All heavy atoms as an XYZ file, in Angstrom:
834
protein
N     -72.237    -57.189    171.150
C     -72.227    -58.503    171.741
C     -72.654    -58.395    173.203
O     -72.165    -57.561    173.948
C     -70.824    -59.076    171.648
C     -70.747    -60.475    172.130
S     -69.169    -61.146    171.587
C     -68.690    -61.943    173.041
N     -73.585    -59.241    173.616
C     -74.106    -59.206    174.980
C     -73.136    -59.914    175.916
O     -72.511    -60.908    175.557
C     -75.466    -59.875    175.028
N     -73.024    -59.354    177.085
C     -72.150    -59.952    178.100
C     -72.989    -60.828    179.019
O     -74.069    -60.448    179.453
C     -71.455    -58.866    178.925
C     -70.524    -58.022    178.109
N     -69.274    -58.458    177.757
C     -70.658    -56.784    177.577
C     -68.677    -57.530    177.040
N     -69.507    -56.496    176.921
N     -72.465    -61.992    179.338
C     -73.149    -62.899    180.239
C     -72.915    -62.452    181.664
O     -71.789    -62.218    182.093
C     -72.652    -64.338    180.046
C     -73.236    -65.286    181.059
C     -74.551    -65.712    180.949
C     -72.480    -65.735    182.126
C     -75.111    -66.564    181.876
C     -73.015    -66.586    183.066
C     -74.340    -66.998    182.940
O     -74.882    -67.840    183.857
N     -74.018    -62.330    182.411
C     -73.907    -62.014    183.840
C     -74.238    -63.269    184.626
O     -75.194    -63.976    184.312
C     -74.891    -60.911    184.238
C     -74.563    -59.572    183.630
C     -75.409    -58.473    184.199
N     -76.838    -58.799    184.133
C     -77.793    -58.070    184.680
N     -77.486    -56.981    185.334
N     -79.058    -58.411    184.580
N     -73.456    -63.529    185.632
C     -73.710    -64.673    186.492
C     -74.982    -64.446    187.301
O     -75.500    -63.339    187.367
N     -75.486    -65.500    187.938
C     -76.707    -65.350    188.729
C     -76.489    -64.392    189.904
O     -75.474    -64.439    190.588
C     -77.011    -66.763    189.210
C     -75.741    -67.523    189.052
C     -74.957    -66.840    187.982
N     -77.450    -63.520    190.081
C     -77.421    -62.564    191.178
C     -77.700    -63.322    192.481
O     -78.711    -64.026    192.581
C     -78.477    -61.486    190.926
C     -78.474    -60.395    191.980
O     -77.555    -60.370    192.815
O     -79.401    -59.559    191.957
N     -76.839    -63.216    193.487
C     -77.054    -63.964    194.730
C     -78.385    -63.631    195.410
O     -79.037    -64.515    195.966
C     -75.890    -63.553    195.619
C     -74.900    -62.886    194.746
C     -75.607    -62.452    193.515
N     -78.806    -62.371    195.350
C     -80.082    -62.003    195.970
C     -81.253    -62.670    195.248
O     -82.185    -63.157    195.880
C     -80.277    -60.484    195.965
C     -79.433    -59.763    196.986
C     -79.785    -58.291    197.005
C     -78.963    -57.560    198.048
N     -79.297    -56.135    198.099
N     -81.191    -62.675    193.924
C     -82.248    -63.318    193.150
C     -82.287    -64.818    193.415
O     -83.343    -65.416    193.551
C     -82.039    -63.084    191.656
C     -82.496    -61.751    191.192
C     -82.416    -61.677    189.697
N     -82.973    -60.432    189.232
C     -83.227    -60.159    187.986
N     -82.939    -61.037    187.048
N     -83.739    -59.013    187.656
N     -81.111    -65.406    193.447
C     -81.033    -66.848    193.690
C     -81.569    -67.188    195.076
O     -82.304    -68.167    195.245
C     -79.575    -67.306    193.546
C     -79.402    -68.785    193.408
C     -80.117    -69.365    192.201
O     -80.264    -68.680    191.172
O     -80.554    -70.529    192.303
N     -81.252    -66.383    196.066
C     -81.744    -66.595    197.424
C     -83.270    -66.446    197.456
O     -83.968    -67.237    198.092
C     -81.087    -65.606    198.379
C     -81.487    -65.786    199.825
C     -80.837    -64.738    200.717
O     -80.287    -63.754    200.260
N     -80.915    -64.964    202.021
N     -83.785    -65.445    196.770
C     -85.227    -65.225    196.726
C     -85.926    -66.383    196.014
O     -86.984    -66.847    196.454
C     -85.537    -63.894    196.030
C     -86.977    -63.511    196.075
C     -87.598    -63.180    197.275
C     -87.728    -63.491    194.913
C     -88.929    -62.835    197.317
C     -89.067    -63.144    194.946
C     -89.670    -62.817    196.149
N     -85.332    -66.877    194.928
C     -85.908    -68.005    194.205
C     -85.979    -69.246    195.096
O     -86.999    -69.945    195.137
C     -85.090    -68.309    192.948
C     -85.695    -69.416    192.079
C     -84.780    -69.829    190.938
N     -83.480    -70.290    191.372
C     -83.249    -71.499    191.921
N     -84.229    -72.340    192.105
N     -82.030    -71.844    192.280
N     -84.918    -69.512    195.852
C     -84.915    -70.656    196.770
C     -85.981    -70.485    197.851
O     -86.658    -71.446    198.232
C     -83.531    -70.831    197.401
C     -82.516    -71.458    196.463
C     -81.252    -71.918    197.188
N     -80.600    -70.868    197.960
C     -79.676    -70.036    197.487
N     -79.286    -70.138    196.233
N     -79.135    -69.119    198.263
N     -86.130    -69.255    198.339
C     -87.153    -68.954    199.344
C     -88.544    -69.279    198.790
O     -89.366    -69.919    199.461
C     -87.049    -67.485    199.747
C     -88.270    -66.920    200.415
C     -88.594    -67.255    201.732
C     -89.105    -66.044    199.741
C     -89.711    -66.732    202.342
C     -90.225    -65.514    200.339
C     -90.530    -65.861    201.641
O     -91.633    -65.340    202.241
N     -88.831    -68.838    197.562
C     -90.131    -69.095    196.952
C     -90.356    -70.587    196.734
O     -91.460    -71.099    196.942
C     -90.262    -68.336    195.628
C     -90.339    -66.820    195.735
C     -90.385    -66.202    194.343
C     -91.523    -66.376    196.559
N     -89.330    -71.291    196.319
C     -89.455    -72.735    196.125
C     -89.706    -73.437    197.451
O     -90.567    -74.315    197.540
C     -88.192    -73.292    195.468
C     -88.093    -72.970    193.996
C     -86.818    -73.503    193.363
O     -85.927    -74.005    194.094
O     -86.710    -73.414    192.130
N     -88.979    -73.055    198.478
C     -89.117    -73.676    199.795
C     -90.508    -73.429    200.371
O     -91.090    -74.297    201.025
C     -88.047    -73.118    200.733
C     -87.915    -73.858    202.028
C     -86.734    -73.312    202.819
C     -86.489    -74.113    204.060
N     -85.338    -73.618    204.819
N     -91.061    -72.243    200.129
C     -92.379    -71.888    200.658
C     -93.515    -72.505    199.844
O     -94.673    -72.417    200.240
C     -92.534    -70.371    200.697
N     -93.211    -73.114    198.713
C     -94.229    -73.746    197.890
C     -94.911    -72.799    196.918
O     -95.862    -73.174    196.239
N     -94.420    -71.582    196.821
C     -95.020    -70.592    195.926
C     -94.837    -70.994    194.476
O     -95.776    -70.913    193.677
C     -94.430    -69.190    196.197
C     -94.920    -68.180    195.190
C     -94.739    -68.740    197.615
N     -93.656    -71.449    194.130
C     -93.377    -71.817    192.739
C     -94.283    -72.969    192.313
O     -94.882    -72.924    191.226
C     -91.885    -72.173    192.552
C     -91.624    -72.714    191.160
C     -91.017    -70.960    192.837
N     -94.440    -73.972    193.162
C     -95.313    -75.101    192.828
C     -96.763    -74.664    192.685
O     -97.461    -75.096    191.763
C     -95.212    -76.195    193.894
C     -93.874    -76.909    193.867
O     -93.207    -76.898    192.810
O     -93.495    -77.485    194.909
N     -97.220    -73.801    193.586
C     -98.608    -73.325    193.515
C     -98.856    -72.534    192.247
O     -99.860    -72.746    191.554
C     -98.942    -72.461    194.727
O     -98.913    -73.212    195.907
N     -97.946    -71.639    191.935
C     -98.106    -70.841    190.713
C     -98.063    -71.726    189.472
O     -98.844    -71.537    188.538
C     -97.025    -69.767    190.631
C     -97.181    -68.581    191.573
C     -95.968    -67.668    191.497
C     -98.443    -67.810    191.275
N     -97.151    -72.681    189.480
C     -97.040    -73.587    188.340
C     -98.328    -74.367    188.147
O     -98.837    -74.471    187.017
C     -95.850    -74.548    188.527
O     -94.663    -73.776    188.687
C     -95.705    -75.487    187.353
N     -98.882    -74.896    189.221
C    -100.108    -75.693    189.080
C    -101.282    -74.834    188.619
O    -102.109    -75.289    187.816
C    -100.445    -76.407    190.397
O    -100.746    -75.475    191.402
N    -101.364    -73.589    189.086
C    -102.446    -72.706    188.636
C    -102.274    -72.365    187.168
O    -103.242    -72.381    186.394
C    -102.498    -71.420    189.495
C    -103.420    -70.387    188.886
C    -102.930    -71.745    190.905
N    -101.058    -72.072    186.765
C    -100.821    -71.744    185.359
C    -101.066    -72.944    184.449
O    -101.589    -72.798    183.340
C     -99.409    -71.187    185.172
C     -99.168    -69.817    185.840
C     -97.708    -69.422    185.716
C    -100.077    -68.762    185.249
N    -100.733    -74.130    184.918
C    -101.018    -75.340    184.142
C    -102.530    -75.525    184.019
O    -103.049    -75.843    182.937
C    -100.351    -76.576    184.789
C    -100.896    -77.871    184.192
C     -98.839    -76.506    184.625
N    -103.265    -75.302    185.125
C    -104.728    -75.419    185.082
C    -105.320    -74.408    184.105
O    -106.240    -74.732    183.342
C    -105.315    -75.213    186.474
N    -104.795    -73.199    184.103
C    -105.262    -72.176    183.162
C    -104.961    -72.600    181.724
O    -105.800    -72.457    180.838
C    -104.611    -70.828    183.480
C    -104.970    -69.659    182.579
C    -106.459    -69.372    182.614
C    -104.183    -68.422    183.001
N    -103.791    -73.140    181.508
C    -103.388    -73.579    180.171
C    -104.283    -74.710    179.670
O    -104.624    -74.778    178.493
C    -101.921    -74.025    180.193
C    -101.427    -74.572    178.884
C    -101.109    -73.726    177.835
C    -101.284    -75.944    178.694
C    -100.652    -74.226    176.623
C    -100.840    -76.461    177.495
C    -100.517    -75.591    176.461
O    -100.082    -76.090    175.270
N    -104.668    -75.606    180.579
C    -105.425    -76.789    180.193
C    -106.928    -76.553    180.094
O    -107.652    -77.453    179.670
C    -105.144    -77.925    181.175
C    -103.723    -78.437    181.069
C    -103.388    -79.505    182.092
O    -104.166    -79.692    183.061
O    -102.350    -80.161    181.921
N    -107.425    -75.373    180.473
C    -108.859    -75.112    180.353
C    -109.238    -75.039    178.879
O    -108.506    -74.491    178.054
C    -109.271    -73.791    181.041
O    -108.511    -72.730    180.492
C    -109.091    -73.863    182.530
N    -110.385    -75.621    178.561
C    -110.850    -75.646    177.178
C    -111.210    -74.243    176.703
O    -110.850    -73.844    175.618
C    -112.063    -76.573    177.039
C    -111.747    -78.023    177.316
C    -110.742    -78.591    176.322
O    -110.786    -78.290    175.142
N    -109.821    -79.407    176.818
N    -111.954    -73.521    177.553
C    -112.345    -72.158    177.211
C    -111.576    -71.204    178.113
O    -111.614    -71.321    179.330
C    -113.846    -71.964    177.422
C    -114.690    -72.788    176.475
C    -116.173    -72.533    176.682
O    -116.530    -71.456    177.175
O    -116.951    -73.431    176.349
N    -110.907    -70.282    177.513
C    -110.123    -69.314    178.282
C    -111.059    -68.377    179.049
O    -112.024    -67.859    178.475
C    -109.226    -68.479    177.366
C    -108.216    -69.277    176.599
C    -107.075    -69.708    177.505
N    -106.061    -70.416    176.742
C    -105.764    -71.684    176.923
N    -106.398    -72.394    177.804
N    -104.826    -72.257    176.205
N    -110.797    -68.174    180.333
C    -111.640    -67.235    181.089
C    -111.415    -65.806    180.591
O    -110.345    -65.471    180.087
C    -111.161    -67.402    182.527
C    -109.817    -68.023    182.435
C    -109.767    -68.771    181.143
N    -112.452    -64.981    180.743
C    -112.343    -63.580    180.331
C    -111.321    -62.835    181.168
O    -110.638    -61.947    180.681
C    -113.696    -62.881    180.427
C    -114.670    -63.421    179.405
O    -114.269    -63.896    178.349
N    -115.948    -63.356    179.729
N    -111.232    -63.204    182.432
C    -110.321    -62.519    183.341
C    -109.331    -63.541    183.905
O    -109.636    -64.245    184.870
C    -111.106    -61.842    184.461
C    -110.255    -60.938    185.315
O    -109.040    -61.051    185.330
N    -110.898    -60.046    186.034
N    -108.168    -63.611    183.311
C    -107.169    -64.598    183.736
C    -106.689    -64.324    185.163
O    -106.426    -65.257    185.926
C    -105.987    -64.591    182.779
N    -106.590    -63.058    185.530
C    -106.142    -62.725    186.883
C    -107.134    -63.231    187.924
O    -106.742    -63.774    188.960
C    -105.946    -61.211    187.018
C    -105.434    -60.724    188.370
C    -104.085    -61.351    188.705
C    -105.319    -59.205    188.368
N    -108.418    -63.094    187.651
C    -109.442    -63.596    188.573
C    -109.367    -65.120    188.677
O    -109.528    -65.689    189.759
C    -110.833    -63.147    188.110
C    -111.902    -63.334    189.144
C    -111.660    -62.539    190.412
O    -111.131    -61.415    190.341
O    -111.996    -63.063    191.504
N    -109.106    -65.784    187.563
C    -108.929    -67.238    187.563
C    -107.785    -67.622    188.503
O    -107.911    -68.523    189.325
C    -108.639    -67.717    186.136
C    -108.391    -69.199    186.019
C    -109.428    -70.071    185.773
C    -107.096    -69.714    186.143
C    -109.201    -71.433    185.654
C    -106.861    -71.068    186.041
C    -107.917    -71.934    185.798
N    -106.667    -66.930    188.372
C    -105.499    -67.213    189.217
C    -105.834    -66.961    190.678
O    -105.513    -67.769    191.558
C    -104.278    -66.379    188.759
C    -103.130    -66.500    189.746
C    -103.835    -66.810    187.370
N    -106.495    -65.845    190.964
C    -106.868    -65.524    192.353
C    -107.750    -66.609    192.951
O    -107.541    -67.036    194.088
C    -107.605    -64.184    192.419
C    -106.715    -62.986    192.276
C    -107.556    -61.721    192.385
C    -106.744    -60.471    192.227
N    -107.589    -59.260    192.332
N    -108.746    -67.046    192.186
C    -109.663    -68.069    192.687
C    -108.938    -69.379    192.948
O    -109.177    -70.043    193.947
C    -110.805    -68.288    191.711
C    -111.799    -67.158    191.700
C    -112.875    -67.350    190.654
O    -112.785    -68.233    189.801
N    -113.888    -66.512    190.708
N    -108.043    -69.745    192.059
C    -107.345    -71.013    192.220
C    -106.247    -70.953    193.281
O    -105.834    -71.979    193.802
C    -106.805    -71.499    190.873
C    -107.867    -72.109    190.027
N    -108.795    -71.364    189.355
C    -108.163    -73.405    189.768
C    -109.615    -72.170    188.717
N    -109.248    -73.416    188.940
N    -105.780    -69.784    193.595
C    -104.807    -69.644    194.676
C    -105.493    -69.426    196.018
O    -104.849    -69.443    197.054
C    -103.845    -68.479    194.402
C    -102.770    -68.727    193.369
C    -101.958    -67.463    193.136
C    -101.853    -69.863    193.792
N    -106.793    -69.177    195.990
C    -107.519    -68.952    197.229
C    -107.513    -67.505    197.663
O    -107.968    -67.183    198.750
N    -107.008    -66.607    196.833
C    -106.965    -65.193    197.207
C    -108.352    -64.576    197.174
O    -108.590    -63.568    197.827
C    -106.032    -64.422    196.276
N    -109.275    -65.151    196.427
C    -110.613    -64.577    196.340
C    -111.409    -64.842    197.609
O    -112.318    -64.111    197.936
C    -111.349    -65.138    195.131
N    -111.064    -65.907    198.336
C    -111.785    -66.229    199.557
C    -110.949    -65.950    200.782
O    -109.777    -65.628    200.704
N    -111.591    -66.048    201.939
C    -110.897    -65.836    203.197
C    -110.703    -67.183    203.876
O    -111.454    -68.119    203.640
C    -111.734    -64.927    204.103
C    -112.021    -63.533    203.562
C    -113.035    -62.839    204.459
C    -110.748    -62.716    203.484
N    -109.725    -67.256    204.750
C    -109.555    -68.512    205.475
C    -110.642    -68.623    206.542
O    -111.359    -67.671    206.833
C    -108.144    -68.635    206.063
C    -107.850    -67.591    207.118
O    -108.725    -67.181    207.861
N    -106.611    -67.165    207.192
N    -110.793    -69.793    207.110
C    -111.905    -70.043    208.033
C    -111.835    -69.165    209.277
O    -112.868    -68.761    209.806
C    -111.945    -71.515    208.422
O    -110.746    -71.868    209.091
N    -110.647    -68.845    209.763
C    -110.533    -67.984    210.943
C    -111.071    -66.591    210.641
O    -111.799    -66.009    211.442
C    -109.080    -67.894    211.402
C    -108.525    -69.175    211.963
C    -107.044    -69.065    212.295
O    -106.515    -67.948    212.297
O    -106.440    -70.110    212.558
N    -110.712    -66.051    209.482
C    -111.211    -64.736    209.084
C    -112.726    -64.764    208.921
O    -113.424    -63.849    209.350
C    -110.570    -64.284    207.769
C    -109.091    -63.957    207.912
O    -108.644    -63.680    209.040
O    -108.390    -63.975    206.883
N    -113.225    -65.819    208.309
C    -114.658    -65.937    208.073
C    -115.413    -65.994    209.390
O    -116.424    -65.302    209.560
C    -114.959    -67.186    207.232
O    -114.226    -67.112    206.014
C    -116.432    -67.308    206.921
N    -114.929    -66.795    210.318
C    -115.593    -66.913    211.620
C    -115.582    -65.584    212.360
O    -116.587    -65.189    212.950
C    -114.924    -67.993    212.461
C    -115.183    -69.398    211.955
C    -114.430    -70.442    212.758
O    -114.074    -70.167    213.926
O    -114.201    -71.530    212.217
N    -114.460    -64.883    212.334
C    -114.359    -63.597    213.016
C    -115.319    -62.586    212.400
O    -115.993    -61.833    213.118
C    -112.930    -63.082    212.967
N    -115.397    -62.576    211.083
C    -116.306    -61.642    210.414
C    -117.765    -61.993    210.681
O    -118.600    -61.100    210.865
C    -116.022    -61.621    208.912
C    -114.706    -60.952    208.514
C    -114.453    -61.140    207.018
C    -114.713    -59.481    208.864
N    -118.086    -63.268    210.712
C    -119.457    -63.678    211.009
C    -119.844    -63.275    212.431
O    -120.963    -62.810    212.666
C    -119.622    -65.186    210.820
C    -119.625    -65.609    209.371
C    -119.671    -67.110    209.194
O    -119.369    -67.880    210.113
N    -120.029    -67.556    207.998
N    -118.924    -63.436    213.361
C    -119.185    -63.030    214.745
C    -119.386    -61.527    214.827
O    -120.286    -61.044    215.519
C    -118.029    -63.463    215.656
C    -118.240    -63.112    217.113
C    -119.443    -63.812    217.717
O    -119.759    -64.947    217.356
N    -120.128    -63.144    218.612
N    -118.575    -60.776    214.097
C    -118.709    -59.321    214.087
C    -120.059    -58.908    213.496
O    -120.707    -57.991    214.001
C    -117.572    -58.690    213.292
C    -117.586    -57.180    213.318
C    -116.425    -56.555    212.561
O    -115.580    -57.278    212.019
O    -116.382    -55.317    212.518
N    -120.499    -59.586    212.444
C    -121.795    -59.283    211.841
C    -122.909    -59.513    212.852
O    -123.822    -58.683    212.998
C    -122.023    -60.127    210.559
C    -123.475    -60.079    210.115
C    -121.121    -59.648    209.448
N    -122.853    -60.632    213.574
C    -123.875    -60.914    214.583
C    -123.900    -59.834    215.662
O    -124.977    -59.367    216.064
C    -123.627    -62.287    215.218
C    -123.861    -63.496    214.322
C    -123.440    -64.780    215.039
C    -125.316    -63.572    213.889
N    -122.724    -59.440    216.131
C    -122.653    -58.415    217.167
C    -123.189    -57.076    216.650
O    -123.919    -56.378    217.371
C    -121.208    -58.254    217.650
C    -120.707    -59.451    218.427
C    -119.204    -59.410    218.677
O    -118.547    -58.426    218.279
O    -118.695    -60.379    219.270
N    -122.854    -56.720    215.421
C    -123.331    -55.453    214.864
C    -124.837    -55.481    214.615
O    -125.510    -54.458    214.811
C    -122.570    -55.123    213.575
C    -121.098    -54.748    213.774
C    -120.395    -54.608    212.425
C    -120.966    -53.462    214.567
N    -125.366    -56.611    214.220
C    -126.819    -56.717    214.044
C    -127.528    -56.547    215.383
O    -128.567    -55.877    215.465
C    -127.190    -58.056    213.412
C    -126.897    -58.118    211.945
C    -127.354    -59.417    211.325
N    -127.084    -59.410    209.884
C    -126.997    -60.483    209.153
N    -127.156    -61.675    209.689
N    -126.751    -60.383    207.866
N    -126.992    -57.166    216.415
C    -127.588    -57.036    217.748
C    -127.519    -55.582    218.210
O    -128.478    -55.045    218.752
C    -126.878    -57.958    218.759
C    -127.488    -57.913    220.143
C    -128.936    -58.385    220.161
O    -129.269    -59.371    219.527
N    -129.782    -57.670    220.864
N    -126.392    -54.943    217.974
C    -126.233    -53.537    218.355
C    -127.218    -52.659    217.592
O    -127.815    -51.741    218.153
C    -124.800    -53.087    218.082
C    -124.530    -51.672    218.512
C    -123.071    -51.312    218.358
N    -122.877    -49.930    218.745
C    -121.939    -49.151    218.265
N    -121.078    -49.622    217.401
N    -121.845    -47.906    218.651
N    -127.399    -52.952    216.312
C    -128.346    -52.196    215.488
C    -129.767    -52.352    216.034
O    -130.519    -51.377    216.130
C    -128.266    -52.658    214.043
S    -129.313    -51.722    212.924
N    -130.132    -53.574    216.403
C    -131.457    -53.824    216.979
C    -131.637    -53.044    218.274
O    -132.670    -52.400    218.485
C    -131.650    -55.336    217.234
O    -131.504    -56.032    215.999
C    -133.007    -55.630    217.833
N    -130.618    -53.083    219.124
C    -130.689    -52.356    220.400
C    -130.814    -50.853    220.176
O    -131.598    -50.179    220.842
C    -129.467    -52.650    221.265
C    -129.421    -54.083    221.743
O    -130.426    -54.788    221.737
N    -128.248    -54.531    222.153
N    -130.039    -50.334    219.239
C    -130.101    -48.899    218.963
C    -131.444    -48.509    218.340
O    -131.967    -47.424    218.638
C    -128.943    -48.490    218.051
C    -127.553    -48.510    218.695
C    -126.474    -48.259    217.637
C    -127.461    -47.488    219.812
N    -132.001    -49.361    217.517
C    -133.316    -49.078    216.939
C    -134.381    -49.020    218.026
O    -135.252    -48.136    218.012
C    -133.693    -50.140    215.908
O    -132.844    -50.071    214.803
N    -134.315    -49.948    218.966
C    -135.266    -49.943    220.082
C    -135.087    -48.693    220.940
O    -136.067    -48.055    221.342
C    -135.093    -51.204    220.932
C    -135.549    -52.468    220.243
C    -135.229    -53.718    221.040
O    -134.823    -53.609    222.221
O    -135.381    -54.817    220.475
N    -133.844    -48.341    221.221
C    -133.562    -47.146    222.006
C    -134.070    -45.900    221.278
O    -134.660    -45.005    221.894
C    -132.060    -47.023    222.270
C    -131.687    -45.826    223.115
C    -130.183    -45.704    223.322
O    -129.433    -46.590    222.872
O    -129.763    -44.708    223.932
N    -133.869    -45.833    219.984
C    -134.334    -44.706    219.182
C    -135.859    -44.598    219.253
O    -136.408    -43.511    219.427
C    -133.873    -44.870    217.742
C    -134.158    -43.661    216.888
O    -134.486    -42.596    217.382
N    -134.042    -43.825    215.583
N    -136.530    -45.715    219.139
C    -137.997    -45.731    219.211
C    -138.466    -45.230    220.576
O    -139.395    -44.410    220.669
C    -138.510    -47.143    218.950
C    -140.002    -47.269    218.925
C    -140.414    -48.700    218.634
C    -141.923    -48.852    218.706
N    -142.334    -50.235    218.498
N    -137.821    -45.704    221.642
C    -138.175    -45.264    222.999
C    -137.949    -43.766    223.176
O    -138.787    -43.064    223.753
C    -137.364    -46.028    224.043
C    -137.738    -47.502    224.118
O    -138.832    -47.870    223.628
O    -136.928    -48.286    224.657
N    -136.836    -43.274    222.669
C    -136.535    -41.847    222.801
C    -137.520    -40.992    222.005
O    -137.909    -39.901    222.455
C    -135.097    -41.565    222.373
C    -134.017    -42.118    223.303
C    -132.635    -41.932    222.684
C    -134.089    -41.455    224.670
N    -137.915    -41.464    220.845
C    -138.910    -40.728    220.065
C    -140.239    -40.659    220.807
O    -140.921    -39.630    220.806
C    -139.110    -41.370    218.689
C    -138.013    -41.079    217.707
C    -138.314    -41.714    216.359
C    -137.217    -41.408    215.357
N    -137.501    -42.024    214.038
N    -140.609    -41.771    221.446
C    -141.852    -41.802    222.217
C    -141.779    -40.810    223.373
O    -142.724    -40.049    223.614
C    -142.119    -43.223    222.750
O    -142.153    -44.121    221.647
C    -143.421    -43.292    223.515
N    -140.658    -40.786    224.079
C    -140.489    -39.844    225.192
C    -140.509    -38.400    224.688
O    -141.092    -37.521    225.323
C    -139.181    -40.119    225.927
C    -139.195    -41.385    226.744
C    -137.860    -41.602    227.426
C    -137.841    -42.914    228.182
N    -136.538    -43.165    228.824
N    -139.884    -38.163    223.562
C    -139.831    -36.821    222.992
C    -141.228    -36.329    222.622
O    -141.565    -35.158    222.828
C    -138.911    -36.795    221.774
C    -138.720    -35.450    221.089
C    -138.050    -34.457    222.046
C    -137.890    -35.599    219.834
N    -142.062    -37.213    222.110
C    -143.413    -36.825    221.725
C    -144.249    -36.428    222.940
O    -145.165    -35.622    222.825
C    -144.108    -37.952    220.955
C    -143.612    -38.075    219.533
C    -144.302    -39.175    218.764
O    -145.012    -39.997    219.330
N    -144.095    -39.191    217.454
N    -143.930    -36.972    224.102
C    -144.655    -36.579    225.316
C    -144.382    -35.122    225.661
O    -145.248    -34.428    226.154
C    -144.238    -37.462    226.490
C    -144.938    -38.778    226.518
C    -144.693    -39.486    227.826
N    -144.011    -40.739    227.514
C    -143.208    -41.391    228.319
N    -142.947    -40.914    229.504
N    -142.665    -42.514    227.956
N    -143.162    -34.672    225.396
C    -142.774    -33.315    225.754
C    -142.975    -32.319    224.621
O    -143.176    -31.138    224.857
C    -141.318    -33.283    226.213
C    -141.088    -34.113    227.452
C    -140.414    -35.326    227.386
C    -141.579    -33.698    228.683
C    -140.211    -36.094    228.514
C    -141.383    -34.465    229.818
C    -140.700    -35.661    229.730
O    -140.504    -36.416    230.845
N    -142.901    -32.775    223.389
C    -143.064    -31.904    222.229
C    -144.034    -32.547    221.241
O    -143.618    -33.167    220.270
C    -141.719    -31.661    221.529
C    -140.702    -30.941    222.370
C    -139.389    -30.754    221.618
O    -139.334    -30.988    220.399
O    -138.406    -30.386    222.271
N    -145.333    -32.395    221.475
C    -146.293    -33.004    220.552
C    -146.201    -32.364    219.175
O    -145.950    -31.190    219.035
C    -147.649    -32.739    221.201
C    -147.404    -31.681    222.209
C    -145.945    -31.680    222.553
N    -146.394    -33.172    218.156
C    -146.361    -32.700    216.768
C    -147.672    -31.994    216.470
O    -148.740    -32.529    216.769
C    -146.150    -33.895    215.805
C    -146.168    -33.430    214.366
C    -144.856    -34.614    216.134
N    -147.630    -30.784    215.869
C    -148.878    -30.082    215.515
C    -149.691    -30.922    214.531
O    -149.145    -31.667    213.719
C    -148.406    -28.794    214.863
C    -146.984    -28.637    215.252
C    -146.455    -29.991    215.562
N    -151.007    -30.784    214.618
C    -151.893    -31.607    213.780
C    -151.774    -31.294    212.297
O    -152.015    -32.132    211.457
C    -153.330    -31.442    214.237
C    -153.572    -32.092    215.591
C    -155.032    -32.036    215.986
O    -155.888    -31.853    215.099
O    -155.308    -32.183    217.174
N    -151.380    -30.046    211.950
C    -151.255    -29.701    210.532
C    -149.955    -30.241    209.907
O    -149.715    -30.061    208.734
C    -151.377    -28.196    210.313
C    -150.253    -27.412    210.975
O    -149.420    -28.042    211.677
O    -150.201    -26.188    210.801
N    -149.098    -30.881    210.722
C    -147.871    -31.467    210.221
C    -146.710    -30.515    210.127
O    -145.620    -30.888    209.746
N    -146.938    -29.233    210.458
C    -145.850    -28.248    210.395
C    -144.907    -28.455    211.576
O    -145.329    -28.894    212.650
C    -146.413    -26.839    210.417
N    -143.665    -28.148    211.355
C    -142.691    -28.276    212.430
C    -142.576    -26.951    213.150
O    -142.625    -25.887    212.546
C    -141.295    -28.672    211.879
O    -140.886    -27.709    210.930
C    -141.342    -30.067    211.257
N    -142.425    -27.023    214.465
C    -142.294    -25.808    215.269
C    -140.884    -25.281    215.167
O    -139.919    -26.032    215.229
C    -142.639    -26.105    216.724
N    -140.743    -23.967    214.986
C    -139.413    -23.365    214.878
C    -139.248    -22.273    215.881
O    -140.082    -21.590    216.284
C    -139.197    -22.813    213.476
C    -139.087    -23.944    212.481
C    -138.683    -23.436    211.105
O    -138.005    -22.399    210.991
O    -139.050    -24.077    210.129
């Protein structure tokens, strides 16, 4: 015969925390949307992630990453130009043999 255990206070506190934060409502609505889809997605976890917004980034993250991309592209351009200049200077001091062999 199974013994009934009363609700665990830690679990109950955690459940209230999730409800207060809106997690329970969000999960419920995503699961209802999954249930109501006519064709079941191949990857249910990906469906949940997309509907919870976990697959995307928030606008602050996106803006920061876009700014970082711009800065890195500019740095790459600058380094490419510097590399080209250094190669030109190097050729003045160490001309490449006409037969294409490298000097050792």
